[in-house]
Each structure stands twice: as C-alpha cells, then as structure tokens.
C-alpha positions as CSV (number, residue, x, y, z in Angstrom):
1,M,9.8,-32.0,21.0
2,L,13.4,-30.3,20.9
3,F,15.2,-29.5,17.7
4,K,18.7,-28.0,17.1
5,P,18.7,-24.3,16.3
6,A,19.6,-24.8,12.6
7,L,16.7,-27.1,12.2
8,K,14.4,-24.9,14.0
9,I,15.2,-22.0,11.9
10,L,14.6,-24.2,8.8
11,L,11.2,-25.4,10.1
12,I,10.1,-21.8,11.0
13,C,11.1,-20.4,7.7
14,I,8.9,-23.2,6.0
15,L,6.0,-22.9,8.1
16,I,5.9,-19.0,7.8
17,L,6.4,-19.2,3.9
18,A,3.9,-22.0,3.5
19,L,1.1,-20.7,5.8
20,T,1.5,-17.0,4.7
21,A,1.1,-17.9,1.3
22,L,-2.0,-19.6,1.9
23,A,-3.3,-16.7,4.1
24,Y,-2.5,-14.4,1.0
25,L,-4.7,-16.6,-1.2
26,F,-7.5,-16.4,1.4
27,K,-6.9,-12.6,1.7
28,R,-7.2,-12.2,-2.2
29,I,-10.6,-14.0,-2.4
30,G,-11.9,-12.0,0.5
31,K,-12.0,-14.8,3.1
32,L,-10.4,-12.6,5.9
33,A,-11.5,-15.2,8.7
34,W,-9.8,-18.0,7.0
35,R,-6.9,-15.7,6.7
36,D,-6.8,-14.8,10.4
37,M,-7.4,-18.4,11.4
38,T,-4.3,-19.4,9.1
39,M,-2.0,-16.7,10.7
40,S,-3.2,-17.7,14.0
41,L,-2.3,-21.3,13.4
42,C,1.1,-20.2,12.1
43,S,1.8,-18.4,15.2
44,G,0.9,-21.6,17.4
45,W,3.4,-23.9,15.3
46,V,6.0,-21.4,15.2
47,L,6.0,-21.5,19.1
48,W,5.8,-25.3,19.2
49,V,9.0,-25.3,16.9
50,V,10.7,-22.7,19.1
51,G,9.7,-24.6,22.3
52,V,7.5,-22.0,23.9
53,K,4.7,-23.5,26.1
54,V,2.0,-20.9,26.9
55,E,-0.5,-21.0,29.9
56,V,-3.6,-18.8,29.4
57,V,-5.5,-17.2,31.9
58,G,-8.9,-15.5,31.2
59,K,-10.4,-15.0,27.9
60,P,-10.2,-12.3,25.1
61,S,-13.0,-9.9,25.1
62,T,-15.8,-10.6,22.3
63,Q,-16.6,-6.8,22.5
64,R,-16.3,-4.6,19.6
65,P,-14.6,-2.4,18.7
66,L,-11.7,-4.0,20.8
67,L,-8.2,-2.6,21.4
68,V,-5.8,-4.9,23.1
69,V,-2.9,-3.4,24.9
70,A,0.0,-5.4,26.4
71,N,3.5,-5.1,27.7
72,H,6.4,-5.9,25.2
73,L,9.6,-7.6,25.9
74,S,10.3,-9.9,22.8
75,Y,9.5,-10.7,19.3
76,L,8.0,-13.8,20.7
77,D,5.1,-11.6,22.0
78,V,3.5,-11.3,18.8
79,P,3.0,-15.0,17.9
80,I,2.1,-15.6,21.8
81,L,-0.7,-13.1,21.3
82,N,-1.8,-14.1,17.8
83,S,-1.8,-17.9,18.5
84,R,-4.9,-17.5,21.1
85,H,-6.7,-14.6,19.5
86,P,-6.4,-13.4,15.9
87,L,-5.3,-9.7,16.0
88,L,-4.2,-6.9,13.7
89,F,-0.7,-5.6,14.9
90,T,0.9,-2.1,14.5
91,P,4.5,-2.5,13.7
92,K,6.8,0.4,13.0
93,I,6.8,1.6,9.4
94,D,10.4,0.4,9.1
95,M,9.3,-3.3,9.1
96,K,7.2,-2.6,5.8
97,S,10.4,-3.1,3.9
98,W,12.1,-6.0,5.7
99,P,12.3,-9.0,3.5
100,F,10.0,-11.8,4.4
101,F,8.6,-10.3,7.6
102,G,7.3,-7.2,5.9
103,W,5.4,-9.5,3.4
104,M,4.0,-11.4,6.5
105,C,2.9,-8.2,8.0
106,K,1.0,-7.1,5.0
107,V,-0.8,-10.3,4.5
108,Q,-2.0,-10.4,8.1
109,G,-3.3,-7.0,7.7
110,S,-0.8,-5.2,10.1
111,I,-1.4,-1.5,10.3
112,F,2.2,0.1,9.9
113,V,2.9,3.1,12.1
114,D,4.7,6.1,10.9
115,R,5.5,8.5,13.9
116,H,6.3,11.4,11.7
117,P,3.8,14.3,12.8
118,E,2.6,14.6,9.3
119,K,1.6,11.0,9.3
120,I,-0.3,10.6,12.6
121,K,-3.7,11.4,11.3
122,E,-3.3,8.9,8.5
123,V,-2.1,6.2,10.8
124,S,-5.0,6.8,13.4
125,A,-7.6,6.8,10.5
126,N,-6.2,3.4,9.4
127,I,-6.5,2.1,13.1
128,E,-10.0,3.4,13.3
129,A,-11.0,1.8,10.0
130,A,-9.8,-1.5,11.2
131,L,-11.6,-1.0,14.6
132,A,-14.7,-0.2,12.7
133,G,-14.5,-3.1,10.7
134,D,-14.7,-5.2,13.8
135,G,-10.9,-6.2,13.7
136,A,-9.3,-6.4,17.0
137,V,-6.2,-4.3,17.2
138,C,-3.1,-4.7,19.3
139,L,-1.0,-1.9,20.6
140,F,2.1,-2.0,22.7
141,P,1.8,1.2,24.6
142,E,5.4,1.2,26.0
143,A,6.2,2.0,22.3
144,T,9.4,-0.2,22.4
145,T,10.5,-3.4,24.1
146,G,11.5,-3.5,27.6
147,N,14.4,-5.4,29.4
148,G,12.1,-7.6,31.6
149,L,12.8,-6.1,34.9
150,H,10.1,-3.5,34.8
151,L,7.5,-1.9,32.7
152,L,8.3,1.2,30.8
153,P,5.8,4.0,31.1
154,F,2.7,3.6,29.1
155,K,2.2,6.6,26.5
156,S,-1.3,7.9,26.9
157,S,-1.3,9.1,23.2
158,F,-2.1,5.5,22.2
159,F,-5.1,5.6,24.1
160,S,-6.7,8.6,22.2
161,L,-8.6,6.4,20.1
162,A,-10.8,5.9,22.9
163,E,-11.8,9.4,23.1
164,E,-14.2,9.2,20.1
165,K,-16.9,6.7,19.3
166,I,-16.0,4.2,16.5
167,G,-18.8,3.4,14.3
168,G,-21.1,5.0,16.8
169,R,-19.7,2.5,19.6
170,E,-17.5,3.2,22.4
171,L,-14.0,1.6,22.2
172,V,-13.2,-1.3,24.6
173,V,-9.8,-1.5,25.9
174,Q,-8.6,-5.0,27.1
175,P,-5.2,-5.1,29.1
176,V,-3.4,-8.2,28.6
177,S,-0.1,-9.1,30.5
178,I,2.5,-11.4,28.9
179,A,5.0,-13.0,31.7
180,Y,7.9,-15.4,30.8
181,M,8.0,-17.8,33.7
182,R,10.7,-20.5,33.1
183,I,13.6,-21.4,31.1
184,R,14.2,-25.4,30.9
185,N,11.6,-25.7,33.6
186,L,13.5,-23.4,36.0
187,P,12.4,-19.9,37.2
188,I,14.1,-17.2,35.2
189,D,16.5,-15.3,37.3
190,M,17.8,-11.6,36.7
191,T,20.8,-12.7,34.6
192,Q,18.8,-14.6,32.0
193,W,16.3,-11.9,31.0
194,P,18.6,-10.7,28.1
195,E,18.1,-14.4,26.7
196,I,14.4,-13.6,26.4
197,A,14.0,-9.9,26.1
198,W,15.1,-8.3,23.0
199,Y,15.6,-4.4,23.5
200,G,18.1,-1.7,23.1
201,D,20.7,-2.3,20.4
202,M,20.7,-5.9,20.5
203,A,21.3,-7.5,17.1
204,L,18.3,-9.8,16.0
205,A,20.1,-12.8,14.5
206,P,22.6,-13.6,17.4
207,H,19.7,-13.0,19.9
208,L,17.3,-15.3,17.9
209,W,20.0,-18.0,17.7
210,N,20.8,-18.1,21.3
211,L,17.0,-18.2,22.2
212,L,16.6,-21.1,20.0
213,K,19.1,-23.1,22.1
214,I,17.3,-22.4,25.5
215,A,14.0,-24.2,25.2
216,P,11.7,-25.2,26.7
217,I,10.2,-21.7,27.5
218,S,7.3,-21.2,29.7
219,A,5.2,-18.1,29.4
220,K,1.8,-16.8,30.8
221,L,-0.7,-15.2,28.9
222,T,-3.5,-13.4,31.1
223,Y,-6.4,-11.4,29.6
224,L,-7.5,-8.9,32.2
225,A,-11.0,-7.1,32.6
226,P,-12.0,-4.8,29.6
227,V,-12.6,-1.2,30.4
228,T,-13.8,1.9,28.6
229,L,-12.5,5.4,28.7
230,R,-16.0,6.3,30.4
231,D,-14.9,4.1,33.2
232,L,-11.9,5.9,34.0
233,G,-12.5,9.4,32.9
234,D,-9.9,10.4,30.2
235,R,-7.1,8.8,28.4
236,K,-4.3,9.5,30.8
237,K,-6.3,7.6,33.6
238,L,-7.1,4.9,31.1
239,A,-3.2,4.5,30.1
240,A,-2.4,4.4,34.0
241,H,-5.0,2.0,34.8
242,C,-3.9,-0.4,32.1
243,Q,-0.3,-0.1,33.3
244,K,-1.1,-0.6,36.9
245,V,-3.2,-3.8,36.1
246,I,-0.7,-5.3,33.9
247,S,2.2,-4.4,36.5
248,E,0.3,-6.0,39.2
249,E,-0.3,-9.3,37.1
250,L,3.5,-9.3,36.4
251,K,4.6,-9.3,40.0
C-alpha cells in the first residue's frame, strides 16, 4: 500500500512512539525477549509504511556469542536487519542526545560508541557484556555509510572482540549483506543511489522526504556463513574475509 510522504511520516511516528513505549514497559519488568520482539515488529511495520520489501536469503546464526557485521548505506539498514533478527546496535554516542531516536535506541538496548581513546575500553566492555549475555550485536565495520557504488574498507579494529573468548566461548562472526535492488520495480541505476544511500554531509530531513516518495523499494538481505577468528588466523584476515564475501554478494 502506498501513502503520501506526510502521511507516512505521521504513521511512522505513531508506530515508533507506541511500540517503543510498549517495549520500554517490557524492559522495566525484565521481559527483554518481549522488548526485542516488539522492536522487531516495529521495524517491520516501519518498512511496510515506507514501502520497502525485503527478500531474505539464508538464516541468522543461532550460535552465541554472535557478532553480526554488515555493509552500511542508509538509515533503512537498521530496520531491515532488526525486522528479521532482533539485534543490539552500536550507534555513535551523538545519537544518545537526539530527541525521540535517542530514547528509542536506549529502550532497544543499543550500545553507544564513543571513539575517544579514553572511552574505547569502556565501549568494548559494554559490547562484551552484551555478547556474554547472549545478545546478538551488530557492527557496521565501514564505520560510516557508503555511497552505494562500492564498499568502504572494513576497519579491523572492530574485529578485536574476536581475539578473546567471551564467557569462555569463541565469538562467532556472521557477515550479512544488504543490497537495494529496485525502485518502483525497476533496477537502480548509478544516478539513483543518492536517493537510497545517506552519506557525507547529506541533510537527513530532505533525504528522508525524498526517499518516502520513491516507493516501492526492493531490498535483499543475505545471511552468509558464520566464521571465527580461529578459522582465519587473526583479526585483519577476519575483517578482510568479511569484506570479501559481502562484496562478492553485492556484485
């Protein structure tokens, strides 16, 4: 079903507000599985309102502790991932103070990342604690959003978590590719990537407004084979492997 952009924004705000409030109540009473299910449901409904249809290939790993690594193009990536597999995300610390979305991230259990050197140990400890508690954590190792034409280099520092056992268990890393395939049922051409990808100094509001006008959008979410650092040898080889298999899937 297609809605006009203004109506879409209203519906998205109502959905996020209502379901995040419900998830907050579940969090307060310690029902974290119910919270995660509610936020996953919220993501799916938001995609439906926006007009994004997602084809899923493969399955998320059931192994724990689990680190999911994905390419990153758009703010749509998060609901696409979360709609199929409840995840704990790692937004930049700036988002913590954002009105509305900052609150939503806190309710969802997001681990805010502060990249100042003196904060790195604290951030790593928070991610390790989430992984040890059997939460599946998602990282975007490009560290920013790309333009849709090619992958940015994966930062191997993001894979340092795999160098130590977590709760006595080896960390499992699952690469996941997110591909945007069609706009209005036609293949995306090079000139249209700025309508999907949000990168550089693009302002959020006008980009979102334009994106809401171009539906339907078709995306493909592919879960690739999980690996461990022991399989590859070291974190640099692990990062290179994940970049390679995701890049090959996106071709």
